[in-house]
C-alpha angles and dihedrals in degrees: 000000000000119000103229091196090064122080115246110247114218134190120197122207117183130138091216105084094196092052089046092055091046093054092047091051091047092052092046092051102038102037146026092239119131115234100208098176144007131188142164091215124084093207092049088047091058088051090051089053090051091049102043104025090215123199092228136024120195102207124193110219096209106068128151109219099032117007123237094252092056090047093050089052092048092051091048090053091057088076095224127139089247114130121209127216114195117224118204144157090216127083090201115152093210092052091049091048093051093045092051092044091054094051112281114142096197143019122211129184115228089226093061121114116266093247089059092055092052089047091051091053092049093047095049093043089056091056101264132122116246126209125154110253089239089063103035101085094042092048095052092046088052091045093053094047092046093049090054092049092047091051091050091048093049090055093053137063118301101244093187089088089069094063122103121233090258092049089051089053091051092046091051090056091046090057088055090058095247118155124237095258092053091046089054090052094048094048094038094235133116122274088240090058090049090054090050091053091047092052089050090051091051091051095047094046091043094234133129104216147023095261094057091044090056093045091050091050094048094046091051097053098260108193120213119228104203091145093055118100115254117239127203131230 
């Protein structure tokens, strides 16, 4: 139960410094919340959460060093009472689903009016889930269909075992939301080769697109291999 006599403590994490300043100024002007820390770094943001134990974290999904989804998961694993609201410029149902599944309690579009952002913070701080009305129906339709597909997949054979080590590396980067060009750079291969690996992954996992490949991997306990040495093709 929230103590309404206590100021809400907020941490802001956004790689866009201008947007970060804008949100901080908005909160200072439109509310009595206390912004205890801001940073453009996901890793530093996690440290701020450890230090200040804020009530709310506004977390940008699109971050360079560690993406917002990974950061949401890391904050959730700290076991604090901190609640995370994802900030994004994309009204993508899959992105919302993954953010909420990893621990976010709200999802706010960066294009929303300022009053909506303040309302989202208040709703989440009071223990509720916040989604803009424009996204709610679409999200729950996606959630229901995805849950059915995940159940079906869990009852069947785990097709991940058919992937090669290189395909596993590519799939790991796909689950992090990285585009094909960036994957090519990380693995030191051509973008064409990346697309070939992705097509092979689709065939082996019996899916038609990137979203379903990622959902299949996550629902079947896909393990990342960041510590493994990268090979070249």
